[in-house]
N, C-alpha and C positions, 0 to 999 in steps of 0.2 A: 370158563375161564370170563376170570375178571378185567374188563375192558379196561387199559392203560389211560386211566384219563385224570389229568392234574387239578388238583383241589387247588384255587388260588388262595394265596396264605391270607389269613385273616388279619384285618388292620387295627390294630388294637388303639383303643381311645387314650390319647394323654393322660397322664396320674396328673394329681390334683398338685403335686410337685413342680412339674412340668409346666402346667397351666400358668401357677403363682410367678415361677422364672419367668416364661415369656411377656407376660402382663408387667412385670418387673422391668423388663429391655424394652419395651414399648412406651411404657411411661417414663423411663430415662429418655427416650429419642425423643420424644414430644416439649419434654422439659429442654431438653438443647436445642430444639430445633426454634421453641418460644423464648430463647436467650438470645437466640440470632437474629431472629426476625422481627421480635417485638413490635409487634405491629397493633397500631391503637385501633380498637373497635369503633370509633367515631371517626367520623365525615372531617376532611381536613379542615380547618376552620378560617374563613379571610376575616380580613381586617375590618373592625367596625369604625375606625377613622383613619383617613388619608388626609396628608395633608402636602402639598408641593411647595417645596425650596423654592430658593433663586436659582435661574437657567441654568442648566447644567452645562458647563464648561470644561467636559472632561475631566470629572472629579476624580482622584488618583488616595484619596483617603478621608476615614469619616471619623466623627466622635459623636458623642451625645453624653452631656453632663449627666451627674448623678440624680438628679433631681427631676430630667429628663426635661427640661425647659429650655435648653438649649441645644443647638448642633453645631458643630463644625465641621466645614468639606475644603480639602486644600484641591485648588483648580491647576489647572496646565498653565497659566498665565502666572504663578507663583504666588498668589494671593491665595490668602485662607479665609475665606467668608465664617462670621458666625451668625447664625439664625434662630430666628424664635421657632418651637418646635409648633406652637399653637397656633400660629399665622403664616409661616414660612417667609416673614419679615426681616431681610438682613438688620443687623444691629451693628454692626462693626466689622471690616475687613483690615487686615494685618495686610504690611506690605514691607519688607525688609529679607525676603530669601532670595537667592539671587537662582535658585532652580528650583522645582516641582518639590511641593514635600509629600513624601511618602508614608509619614507615621504621624499622629496624633493623638493626643491623652489630655482630657479635662484632668484638673485638680479635685478633690473629689466634693471641695464647698462651690465649683464650676466658676471659681473668680481669674484662673489660670489656664493656659495651654501649652504644653508642651508640643513642639514640631520641630521633625525632622525632615532632612535633604536625601536624597537619593544615595545609596552606599556607597556607590563608588566613586563619587565626584569629592572627595576630602575636601574640596577648597570650601566648602557650607560648612556649618555649623547648626549644631542643638540650640535652640531658641526656645524661651518663655516669655508670653505673652500674657498682659491685663486683658479678660474679656470685657470690662468694662469701658475702658481707654481704646485699647487697641496697639498701647504702647509696648515695644519691645523692653523687658525687664530683665531679660537674664541672655546672654549668648555664652554657652560652653565650649569649651575646646575642642569639643570633638563631635564626629559626624555620627549619625547611629542611625540602625533598621529600625530598632523597636524602643519603645519607651513607655514607663508606668508610673503613674503616682503611689507612693504609699496612700493608705487610708486616712494618715493624721494628714498629708498635704505638707510634710515636710521635708520628707524624701522624695528621691527622683530616680528611676534605675534604669540604664542605658545600654545598649549592646550594639557594636558594629559585628563583629567577625564570630569567635568564639571566649572575648573577652568581656565580662561584665563590671558598669563601673556602678558606683553608689555614689548621689551627689546629693548636695544641703540643695536644696530647691527653693531656698531664700536667697542664700549669700553664694551659691554657686560653683562653693569648694567641693572638691572632690573628699570624699568619705574612705571608700573600699574601693578596692579592684578584685573581682573574684576570678578566680581559674583554676582551670580543672576539664573544661569542655574541649575536646579537640577536633570540633567541627562548628560551623556556623548554628549561633542560637539563635530560636526563629522565635520565642516568646516568653514573658517574662510575666509574674503575680506574685504580690504581697500577701502577706493571709493578713487579716483585718485585725488582729492585736500589735502588728509591726515588726514580731520578732522574727520571723522567717521569709525568705525570697526563690521561691521555685522558679526554674530555669528547665526549657527544654529544647534539644540541637538536632542537627544531623546525625550527631555520633549515636544516636537512637538512646538515648540517655533524658531521664530527668532527673532535677538533683534540688535537692532542700538544700538553702543555707544559711545557718543561724545569722540572725544579726543581733548585737553589729559587731559581733566576733569576725565572723566573715568565714567563719569554716563549715564544709561541707557537712551536713548532717546525715544526710540519706542520698540514695542513688537509686533508679526504679530504669526499669525497660520501658522506654518510651515510644516515638515512631516509628514507625513499620518500615520508612525506608529515609534516604534524604532528600533534601529539596519538597519535605510535606509543607503544605501551609497546617499551621497548627496554634492552638490558644488553652492558656492554660488559668483555672479560676480555682479559687479557695471556697468551700462553705462558711457561712458567717461563726460558726466554731474554730475557724484556724486549724482546723483538721481534715477534714474531708478535701482531697484534692482531684481537680478531674484535668483530663487532657484530652481535646479535641484536635482529629486530625483529618486531612484531605490529601489523598494522592493519587496521581493516576488513575480517576474514575473511583476511587473508593474511600470509603470513612471510615473513622474509629474512632470511639468512646474509653477510655477507662478511669476508671476510680483506685483512688488508695488514701489509707489513714496514715496521713504524713506523719504522726506521729510513732505508728507503731510499725510502717510498713507493708499493713495487709493489705492485699488487693482485694476491692470491693470488684464491682461489674467489669466485663471488658466485653463493648458491642461493637458491630461493623454491618457494612454492605456494602452496594456497589450502584454503579448508575449513576452517579453526578457525573458533573462536568471536571473534566482534568483540573487538580488543584483548585478547585472552588476554596471561594474563601469562609472560615469557621471561626465560631466564636462561641466559647460558653459563659454561662453567665447563672449562679445559683441566686434562688429566689431569698428574699430576706429573712426568711424563717427557715431557710435551709433543705425541703422538704422536696423542691422540684428545682432540676438541674433544666436551663432551655440550651440545648446546642442546634446553633445554626449553620446550614450545610448548604451554600448555594443560595437558594431563593425560597428554602423550605426550613421551617424550627420546628425542633421535636423538643415536646414536652417531656422529661423523662422522672420516674420517680428516683430519689437519691438511695433510695435501699436497695432498691429492687434492679433498678435500670428498666421497669417497664416504660413502655412510651404508653403516656396516658392522652394524650394531644398532637393535632400535628397543624400547624399555620403554615398559610401559604402567601407569598407576599401578593401584591396587585400588577405587578410584573413580572414573569416570570422568569424571563429573559435576562433579568437585571438581578448581579447577587445583592442581596442585604449585605451590610458590613459590619454593623454595631448594633449591641441589644441593651436594655434596661428593664428592668422590672419596676413596679411602683412598690409604695412601702409595706402595703398590706399585701404585695404579692398578687392583684389580682387582677392586674394588666399587665402585658407587656407591650414597650414601643422598640421598635426597628428601623433602621434608615438604609437607604440601598445608596449604593454608588450612580444613581439617576437623580437624586436629592431627592426622593419620595421621602415621606415618613408614614409610619404603617405604626397602628396600636390596636392590638388586639385585647377581646375581654377573655381569661384564663375563666373566672367564674362566674353564674349570671347573680 
């Protein structure tokens, strides 16, 4: 009689088809992980040059001129100081706001600055100043939360709530009123060719407006939540649009082709301070996108979204506020709310 012995089942080797299928799945997972993380292989780069500006008196807003020569800081004492980026020396001080200014923007030629006061205090106004003399040249009738100049400096866009206003930056005449957002608008950006304006709002949309018609051309799904800090930027071709957001410890960067509506890359991460300051700036040639989140700057490839470099500020506990590339794209300047300016070399 044969013993009743059980024979273990033979484990078949996977077929070539199964192995290929598993390899494809693993490859896709790695690609997706890479898209989410986008970690640079290089060590974070520190600033090559650091310049200290005037003593910090609780700075609430910052701006850098397009040529990186001037910095403006809005102070708690209601003044606005314009200082030299190379030396930190104060060139002129603006006095005229009855409240602290909460937003600043240089005209492209650096000859004027727009400033606006705390948005809930409607007693004050949006003002434009001459950076050479310190003289107030315009006082517009509306307060604002966000302002930006067109690339030719002839128009100024401002917003206090969900309604966007477009002004003649020389005469102060109101040119257009843009309506469509249903909640607070957080950021604005003109295209370099001046034919469009983009806006991002708490209604989780990004809208692109045709100028001078004032009609909405496109709308995208934008901010991930209400009350997010955000910044918009157009590439030099006036086509690629980038949105950077920060909210509740998480950050996101999304891009689109503003002419076709096609979505580009969509990145995100966590571990940043709640509602960190965010800024997005394209390099002049359009191959790089610098995204500021708190005290770190990520340099991204504008085609793939891959992080090619990470920059760190001298004082990590102080958020940077504004950035500007050199004309050749080889250096980046950033300034923080501690009135400290940093210059990084992106190419040796």
